[in-house]
C-alpha positions in Angstrom: 0.0 0.0 0.0 1.2 3.5 -0.8 1.0 6.4 1.6 0.3 10.1 0.5 1.1 12.9 2.9 -0.8 16.0 1.8 -0.5 19.7 2.7 2.5 19.7 5.0 5.7 21.8 5.0 8.7 19.6 4.2 11.7 20.6 6.4 15.2 19.3 5.6 18.6 20.3 6.8 18.8 22.7 3.8 15.4 24.1 3.1 11.7 24.3 3.9 8.9 24.2 1.3 5.3 23.2 1.0 4.6 19.9 -1.0 2.8 16.6 -1.0 4.9 13.5 -0.5 4.1 10.0 -1.8 5.7 6.8 -0.3 5.5 3.4 -1.9 7.0 0.3 -0.5 9.7 1.6 1.8 10.8 4.5 -0.4 9.8 8.1 -1.2 8.7 8.0 -4.8 7.3 11.4 -5.5 7.4 14.9 -4.1 5.3 17.7 -5.6 2.2 20.0 -5.6 -1.3 18.5 -5.5 -0.2 14.9 -6.1 -2.9 12.5 -7.2 -3.0 9.5 -4.9 -2.9 6.0 -6.3 -6.2 4.1 -5.8 -4.9 2.0 -2.9 -3.2 4.9 -1.1 -3.6 5.8 2.5 -3.9 9.6 2.9 -2.6 11.6 5.8 -3.5 15.3 6.0 -0.4 17.2 7.3 -1.9 20.7 6.9 -0.3 23.1 9.3 2.4 20.5 10.2 6.0 19.8 9.3 7.3 16.7 7.5 10.9 16.0 8.6 13.3 13.1 8.2 12.8 10.5 11.0 15.2 11.0 13.8 18.4 8.9 14.1 19.7 8.4 17.6 23.4 7.4 17.2 23.8 6.3 20.9 21.5 3.8 22.6 21.9 0.8 24.9 18.9 -1.5 24.6 19.0 -4.7 26.7 22.5 -3.9 27.8 24.1 -6.3 30.4 26.0 -3.8 32.6 27.2 -3.6 36.2 25.6 -6.9 37.2 22.2 -6.3 35.7 20.4 -5.8 32.3 18.9 -2.6 31.1 15.1 -2.6 31.5 14.3 -1.5 27.9 15.0 -4.3 25.4 14.9 -3.8 21.6 11.1 -4.1 21.6 10.1 -1.6 24.3 13.1 0.7 23.5 12.2 1.1 19.9 8.5 1.7 20.7 9.8 4.6 22.8 11.9 5.8 19.8 9.0 5.7 17.4 6.7 7.6 19.9 9.4 10.3 19.9 9.8 10.6 16.1 13.0 8.5 15.9 13.0 5.8 13.2 16.5 4.5 13.5 18.9 3.8 16.4 22.6 2.9 16.4 23.1 0.7 19.4 26.3 -0.9 20.8 27.7 -4.4 20.7 29.9 -4.6 23.8 32.0 -7.8 23.9 33.3 -9.0 27.2 37.1 -8.8 27.5 38.5 -11.8 25.5 35.1 -12.5 23.8 35.0 -12.8 20.1 33.6 -9.6 18.4 31.7 -11.7 15.9 30.1 -13.9 18.7 29.0 -10.7 20.5 27.7 -9.1 17.3 25.5 -12.1 16.5 24.3 -12.2 20.1 23.1 -8.6 19.8 21.6 -9.2 16.3 19.5 -11.9 17.8 18.3 -9.7 20.6 17.4 -6.9 18.1 15.2 -9.0 15.9 12.2 -7.8 17.9 12.8 -4.2 17.1 9.9 -2.0 16.0 12.2 0.6 14.4 15.4 0.3 12.3 18.7 -0.4 14.0 22.4 -0.6 13.4 25.4 -1.3 15.6 28.7 0.2 16.7 31.0 -2.5 18.0 33.1 -1.9 21.1 36.8 -2.8 21.4 37.3 -4.0 24.9 40.5 -5.9 24.4 43.2 -6.5 21.8 45.2 -9.1 20.0 45.6 -9.8 16.2 42.3 -11.7 16.2 40.4 -8.5 17.1 41.8 -6.7 14.1 40.8 -9.6 11.8 37.3 -9.6 13.2 37.0 -5.9 12.8 37.8 -6.4 9.1 35.1 -9.1 8.9 32.5 -6.8 10.5 33.3 -4.0 8.1 33.4 -6.0 5.0 30.6 -8.5 5.6 28.3 -7.1 8.3 27.8 -3.4 7.6 29.7 -2.1 10.6 31.7 1.1 10.0 32.3 2.4 13.6 34.0 1.0 16.7 33.6 2.2 20.3 36.3 2.7 22.9 35.5 3.2 26.6 38.4 5.2 28.2 36.6 4.6 31.5 35.4 1.6 33.6 38.8 0.3 34.8 39.0 -3.4 35.6 36.1 -4.0 33.2 35.9 -2.7 29.6 38.4 0.2 29.7 40.5 0.6 26.5 44.1 1.6 27.4 46.2 3.8 25.2 47.9 0.8 23.4 44.5 -0.6 22.5 43.4 2.9 21.2 46.5 3.0 19.0 46.0 -0.5 17.6 42.3 -0.1 17.0 42.4 3.5 15.6 45.1 2.3 13.2 42.9 -0.6 12.1 39.9 1.7 11.7 41.9 3.9 9.4 43.0 0.9 7.3 39.4 -0.2 7.0 37.7 3.1 6.3 35.8 3.0 9.6 35.5 5.6 12.3 36.6 5.2 15.9 34.3 6.6 18.6 35.3 7.2 22.2 33.7 7.6 25.6 36.3 10.1 26.9 36.8 9.9 30.7 40.2 9.1 32.3 39.4 5.7 33.9 42.4 5.7 36.2 41.4 9.1 37.7 37.8 8.0 38.0 38.8 4.8 39.8 41.1 6.7 42.2 38.4 9.3 43.0 35.7 6.8 43.5 37.8 5.1 46.1 38.7 8.4 47.7 35.0 9.5 48.0 34.0 6.2 49.6 36.9 6.3 52.0 35.7 9.8 53.1 32.3 8.4 53.8 30.6 9.9 50.7 28.6 6.9 49.5 25.5 8.5 48.1 24.7 9.6 44.5 26.4 13.0 45.2 29.7 11.0 45.1 29.2 10.2 41.4 29.8 13.7 39.9 32.6 14.3 42.5 34.4 11.2 41.2 34.0 12.3 37.6 34.9 16.0 37.5 35.0 17.8 34.2 38.8 17.6 34.0 38.7 13.8 33.6 36.7 14.2 30.5 38.7 17.1 29.2 42.0 15.2 29.6 40.6 12.0 27.9 39.1 14.0 25.0 42.5 15.7 24.4 44.3 12.4 24.6 42.0 10.5 22.2 42.0 13.4 19.7 45.8 13.6 19.9 46.2 9.8 19.3 43.8 10.0 16.3 45.4 13.1 14.9 48.9 11.5 15.2 47.7 8.4 13.3 45.7 10.4 10.7 42.5 8.8 11.8 39.0 10.5 12.1 37.4 10.4 15.6 33.9 10.8 17.0 33.5 11.8 20.7 30.2 10.5 22.2 28.2 12.3 24.9 30.4 15.4 25.2 29.3 17.0 28.5 32.0 19.6 29.4 33.4 22.9 28.3 36.9 21.3 28.2 35.9 18.6 25.7 34.1 21.2 23.5 37.2 23.3 23.5 39.4 20.3 22.6 37.1 19.4 19.6 37.0 23.1 18.5 40.8 23.4 18.7 41.3 20.2 16.7 38.7 21.2 14.0 40.3 24.7 13.8 43.6 22.9 13.0 42.2 20.9 10.2 41.5 17.6 11.9 38.5 15.3 11.3 36.8 15.3 14.6 33.1 15.0 15.4 31.2 15.6 18.6 27.9 14.3 20.0 25.8 15.8 22.8 23.0 14.3 24.8 19.6 16.0 25.2 20.0 15.4 28.9 23.4 17.2 29.2 21.9 20.2 27.3 19.0 20.6 29.8 19.7 18.9 33.2 22.3 20.2 35.6 24.2 18.7 38.5 21.9 20.0 41.2 19.9 16.7 40.8 22.5 14.8 42.8 21.8 17.0 45.8 18.2 15.8 46.0 17.5 14.5 49.5 15.5 11.7 48.0 18.0 8.9 47.3 15.9 7.3 44.5 15.6 10.6 42.6 19.3 11.4 42.9 20.3 7.9 41.9 17.9 8.0 38.9 20.2 10.6 37.4 23.4 8.6 37.8 24.9 8.2 34.3 28.4 8.7 32.9 29.5 11.4 32.2 27.3 12.9 35.0 25.2 16.0 34.7 27.3 19.1 35.0 27.1 22.7 36.5 25.1 25.1 34.3 28.1 26.8 32.7 28.9 23.6 30.9 25.4 23.6 29.4 26.1 27.1 28.0 29.3 25.8 26.4 27.5 22.8 24.9 24.8 25.0 23.4 27.5 27.2 21.9 29.2 24.1 20.6 25.9 23.1 18.9 25.3 26.6 17.5 28.9 26.9 16.2 29.1 23.5 14.6 31.6 22.0 17.0 29.0 19.4 18.1 27.2 17.9 15.1 24.8 15.3 16.5 22.4 14.8 19.4 21.8 11.4 21.1 20.5 10.0 24.3 22.7 7.2 25.6 19.3 5.6 26.4 20.2 2.9 29.0 17.2 2.5 31.3 17.5 1.1 34.9 14.6 0.9 37.3 14.6 1.9 41.0 15.3 -1.7 42.1 18.3 -1.9 39.9 19.7 1.5 40.9 19.3 0.3 44.6 22.2 -2.1 44.0 24.4 0.9 44.9 22.4 2.0 48.0 25.6 1.8 50.1 28.1 2.7 47.4 27.4 5.1 44.6 30.0 3.4 42.4 27.8 0.3 42.2 24.7 2.3 41.0 24.1 1.1 37.4 25.0 4.0 35.1 22.2 5.1 32.7 19.1 7.2 32.1 16.3 7.0 29.4 15.6 9.6 26.7 15.1 8.0 23.3 11.5 9.1 23.3 12.1 12.7 24.5 15.3 13.7 22.6 13.6 15.4 19.6 10.9 17.1 21.7 13.5 18.4 24.2 15.7 19.7 21.4 12.7 21.4 19.7 11.5 23.1 23.0 14.9 24.1 24.3 16.6 24.7 20.9 14.1 25.9 18.3 11.5 27.5 20.6 14.2 29.4 22.5 15.8 30.7 19.3 19.1 28.8 19.7 18.7 26.8 16.4 16.5 26.9 13.3 14.1 24.0 12.3 16.6 23.2 9.5 19.4 23.0 12.0 17.2 20.8 14.2 16.9 18.3 11.3 20.6 18.3 10.9 21.2 17.7 14.6 18.6 15.0 15.0 19.0 13.1 11.8 21.0 14.3 8.8 24.5 14.8 10.4 24.4 11.4 12.0 23.4 9.9 8.6 26.3 11.7 6.9 29.0 10.8 9.6 28.0 7.1 9.7 27.5 6.8 5.9 23.8 6.4 5.7 23.1 9.6 3.7 21.2 10.1 1.4 19.4 6.8 2.1 18.5 8.1 5.6 18.5 11.6 7.0 16.9 13.4 4.0 13.7 13.8 2.1 14.2 13.2 -1.6 12.9 10.8 -4.2 14.6 7.5 -3.8 15.4 7.9 -0.1 14.0 5.6 2.5 10.5 6.6 3.7 11.5 7.2 7.3 9.6 10.4 8.3 8.1 12.2 11.2 5.1 14.6 11.0 5.6 17.3 13.5 2.8 19.5 15.0 4.5 22.7 16.1 1.3 24.0 17.8 0.6 20.9 19.9 1.8 20.7 23.5 2.4 18.0 26.1 4.1 17.6 29.5 6.9 15.0 29.7 6.4 12.4 32.4 7.3 8.9 33.4 3.6 8.3 33.8 3.0 8.6 30.1 6.4 7.6 28.5 6.9 4.3 26.7 10.1 3.3 28.6 9.9 0.5 31.1 11.2 2.6 34.0 9.4 4.6 36.7 11.3 7.9 36.4 12.2 10.5 33.8 15.1 12.9 33.9 12.7 15.3 32.0 9.8 15.0 34.4 7.4 17.9 34.2 9.1 19.6 31.2 6.4 21.3 29.0 6.9 20.8 25.3 5.4 23.0 22.6 5.8 21.1 19.3 5.5 17.3 19.2 5.7 14.4 16.8 2.2 13.2 15.9 3.0 10.6 13.3 6.1 8.5 12.7 6.5 6.6 9.4 9.1 3.9 9.3 10.0 2.0 6.1 7.0 3.6 4.4 4.4 2.4 7.0 2.6 4.2 9.7 4.5 3.1 12.8 3.2 5.6 15.4 0.1 7.7 14.8 -2.0 9.9 17.2 -0.7 8.2 20.3 -1.0 4.6 19.1 1.7 2.1 18.2 1.0 0.6 14.7 4.4 -1.0 14.0 4.8 -4.7 14.9 7.7 -6.2 16.8 10.3 -7.4 14.2 9.3 -4.9 11.5 12.5 -2.8 12.2 15.2 -3.5 9.7 18.9 -3.9 10.2 20.8 -1.1 8.5 24.1 -1.9 6.7 26.6 1.0 6.9 29.3 0.9 4.3 32.9 1.9 5.1 34.6 5.0 3.7 32.1 7.8 4.5 32.6 10.8 2.3 35.0 12.6 4.8 37.5 9.7 4.1 38.1 11.1 0.6 40.1 14.1 2.1 41.7 11.9 4.8 43.0 9.4 2.2 44.3 12.2 0.0 46.0 13.7 3.0 47.6 10.4 3.8 49.0 10.0 0.3 50.5 13.5 0.3 52.0 13.2 3.7 53.7 9.8 3.3 57.1 9.9 5.0 60.1 9.5 2.8 63.5 8.2 3.7 66.4 10.5 3.0 68.7 9.1 0.2 72.2 9.4 1.5 
């Protein structure tokens, strides 16, 4: 069945214009004025509304086994929340245990994700290193549509990647045309400070930000960028939360390096005062890494968004309930790290970005969809509205309002870091693979209808990187 969307204003990262839009199968097949619907077409009236590319969240953790438990939202419930918020694709993370085969872990996650309602793809984490890891990275890139690899610079004694692992993996990424991504926090310092806080009797959630000050992120961001730049590799920093990390990215970009930055909707809007809440459950609900920061860091993040230093918005959606958070009742370092947000991301960015004059609707599209598609080589299949592109769309009502609350969200947890935030401008209809997936508050997509997205290697930015490498090949002196 085809789907005709009539009377809306199409908003892309480049332009806004009024037109009808016809989807057939899973593709956009026609865009124009006063289109005549095919006989079997379903018709949606989008008058007074905006038609935008479906959101792409480049950072989620559905069903993640972490810190002795498993995240409450699996690929079914998590992707329902995504569709409810206008997001049609997520890029989740395969995180092998140290010494586990990358391919074994990848197939494990692929199996878990078969129940997805929305589209999905995977970054694969590098948690250990020997020659077999490099071989499996090549297999993943060439045969399984993976073009990005994640490196945790935190979580000592678990999944932390040391500098020698970063060097080996970044080098392999460059060889394969993939992009290394990093969680930038100095794991040694965090481990030291966690022990110091506990020894001083600070065991509650307030110890979490104290053990992860902004300087540990700034140091790690500078180090990761320096390693990548020395090797000639690109780099993507996930969940940038500090002024120091924004400055590190801006400095590198100003000096011609290929560096990308991601910011979470939560870090743009929530500050560190949440950890001072006298209710333990409320404070613990906000424990995630990096933690929420003092307000001046939020100002720096917004300037980073406005100035193009930070290109993408994500959520790091990793939902743990009160019972799971209570595992750290007597020791904050044992509170499972993670918050939800895949449903709220686009609404929060619209309210705090577009409605407050910080970004335009076109920049909103770039930040929530197009830039991610370009960096991870999905564009123009995803992240745009043109004939031949995938029919992943959101119909946005700029004049509708709602209040965000855990009572009404789709996530399986009992709290929301955006509780009580009033939103003006909401997604009313989400179209995934050419079908109505979420419409007027109802889920229409079925479990398993989400498709795995192959992401080819050598995204367009690699053209300049490769040329640079060729021109800067070292030469021996002929004596």
